[in-house]
C-alpha positions in Angstrom: -116.3 69.1 -55.6 -115.7 70.3 -52.1 -112.2 70.9 -50.7 -111.4 68.2 -48.1 -109.4 70.6 -45.9 -112.3 72.9 -45.4 -110.3 75.9 -46.5 -111.7 77.9 -49.4 -109.4 78.5 -52.3 -107.3 81.6 -51.7 -108.3 82.1 -48.1 -105.0 80.7 -46.7 -103.0 83.9 -47.6 -104.5 86.0 -44.7 -103.7 83.1 -42.3 -100.1 83.0 -43.4 -99.8 86.7 -43.2 -101.3 86.7 -39.7 -98.9 84.0 -38.7 -95.9 85.9 -39.9 -97.2 89.1 -38.3 -97.5 87.3 -34.9 -94.0 85.7 -35.4 -92.5 89.1 -36.2 -94.1 90.7 -33.1 -92.9 87.8 -30.9 -89.4 88.0 -32.3 -89.3 91.7 -31.9 -90.3 91.4 -28.2 -87.7 88.7 -27.6 -84.9 90.7 -29.3 -85.8 93.9 -27.5 -86.0 92.1 -24.2 -82.6 90.5 -24.9 -81.1 93.9 -25.7 -82.5 95.3 -22.6 -81.0 92.6 -20.4 -77.6 92.8 -22.2 -77.6 96.6 -21.6 -78.3 96.0 -17.9 -75.4 93.6 -17.7 -73.2 96.1 -19.5 -74.1 98.7 -16.9 -72.7 96.5 -14.1 -69.2 96.6 -15.8 -69.3 100.0 -17.4 -67.0 101.7 -14.9 -64.4 98.8 -15.2 -63.9 99.1 -18.9 -61.1 101.7 -18.8 -59.5 100.5 -15.6 -59.6 96.7 -16.0 -61.0 95.3 -19.2 -58.7 97.1 -21.7 -55.4 96.8 -19.8 -55.9 93.2 -18.8 -57.1 92.2 -22.3 -54.1 93.9 -23.9 -51.7 92.2 -21.5 -53.3 88.9 -22.2 -53.0 89.4 -25.9 -49.4 90.6 -25.7 -48.3 87.8 -23.5 -49.7 85.0 -25.6 -47.2 83.0 -27.7 -48.7 83.9 -31.0 -51.2 86.8 -30.8 -53.8 86.4 -33.5 -56.3 89.1 -34.3 -59.0 86.4 -34.5 -58.8 85.7 -30.7 -59.0 89.3 -29.5 -62.8 89.4 -29.3 -62.8 86.2 -27.4 -60.2 87.6 -25.0 -62.2 90.7 -24.3 -65.4 88.7 -23.8 -63.6 86.3 -21.5 -62.2 89.1 -19.3 -65.5 90.9 -19.4 -67.3 87.8 -18.1 -64.9 87.5 -15.2 -65.4 91.2 -14.4 -69.2 90.7 -14.5 -69.0 87.8 -12.2 -66.9 89.7 -9.7 -69.2 92.8 -9.9 -72.3 90.6 -9.4 -70.9 88.9 -6.4 -69.9 92.1 -4.6 
């Protein structure tokens, strides 16, 4: 009896392997492109890390009513975004 799908028994494994190989290649290209662009954005603000990001972030954390360690990364990221916006506009 013939298989209605037209695929021979056992021949689907190379197709699946090829699909995952293409997906891995695509995801690697996307992630490497993302890392490249994130590094480029970092370079815009690299000189402002010591002079602006760290002091302003620490003052923001110290002046908050209940400083929690959970919110420190959010604070650094928020201040960094404002520095990035300022650097891109000037």
